N, C-alpha and C positions, 0 to 999 in steps of 0.2 A: 504494500500500500504506500503510495507517494504522499509526502507531506504537502499540503496545500497552504501556500502563503498568500494571504490577501493583503493587498496594499490599498489603503484608503485613498480614494480619489481626492485630490486637492480641490477644495471649493474655490470657485472663481466668482468673485463679487462683481457686480455691475458698479462702475464708478460714474457718478453724476457730479457735475460742477454747478453749484448754486449761482444765482445771479450776482450775489455779493462777491463770491470768490472770483467770478469772471471780471467783475469791475476791479477787484484788487489786481488781477493779472494785467488788465489794460493799463491801470495806473502805474504798475511797475515798468511796463514798456515805455509809457510816456515819460516817466521820470528819467529813465536811462537815456532816451533820445534827447530830452531837454538838457540834461546835465552834461552828457558826454558827446552829444551830436554824432552818435554812432549806431545807426539802425541795425547793422549786422550783429553787433554785440547784443543789442536788445532782443533781436530775434533768437539768437543763440541761447540767452538766459531763459527766455520764455519756452523754447523748445525743451530745455533741460527740466524746467519746472513741470511742464506737462508730462514728460517722461516719468518723473518721480510720482506725480499724481496717478498716472496710469498703473504704476507698480503697486498701488494700493489694492488692486484687484486680487492680490494674493496676500494672505496673512495681515489684514488691516488691524486685527485685534492684538497684534504683536508689538504695538507701540504704546507709549505712555498715555495715560488719561491725564487730562488737565485739572480735574476736580470740578469742572463746570458741566452743567447740563443744559441742553437746548432741545426743546420739543420732547422732553422726558427721555432724552438719549444722552449717554456719556459722550463728552467731546474728547477726542484723541488728538495727538499732534505728531507730525513727522517732520523733523528738522531737515533742511536742505541748504547747505552753505549758510548764507545769512538770512534765510527765509524760514518761516514756520508754516506748515500746511496743517490746518485744523479741519477735522472731519468727524462725522458721526457714522455709526454703522446701524442700519435698520434692516433686519432680516438678511437678505443676500445683496444688499446695496450699501455702497459707501457714498456718502454725500459730503463733498468738500464744501465747507461753509465759509472759510476765509483763507487767504494766503497773505501773510504779513511779514514785514521785516522783523528780525529778532530783537531789534532795539525799540520797537514800538511797545506801548503799554497794552499788550495783548490781553492781560487780565481784565482791565477795564472794558476793553472792547467786547470780550466774550461775556462779561458780567451783564452788559446791557442787552445782549441777545437773548430773546426768549422764544423766538420762532426762526425756523429756517426760511430764508427768502429765496424760493426757487424762481 
C-alpha cells in the first residue's frame, strides 16, 4: 500500500484596491513628478507598489495587524520601502484601503476611518 501525501492547495485571494488607496497611489505619482520632474521614476515606483499589492493574493494574513478596525475587519499592513500598504481581509478578498508614506501619521488616518471607501 502506497502512502498518500496530500498537499493543501494554497488559497489565492482576490485583491481589490479601494478608491482611497487609488487616490493615494495617484498622489504618490504626482508628488514624484512634481518634486523630481521624472515621470519614468514615478512610473517605476508605482509599478513596484502595484506588484507588492498584487503579492497580497497569497498569505495576506501573514503580516502584522495595526490594532485598528475598519468595517469590523482587522487592518493589516505590509511595508514596502518607504510606503505602508494597509488592507483588510474579508473572506477570500483582500481590500487595500490606503497606501501611505511611512512618515505620515498613519495612526490618525486609520483612526478616522470607519468604513471602506470603494
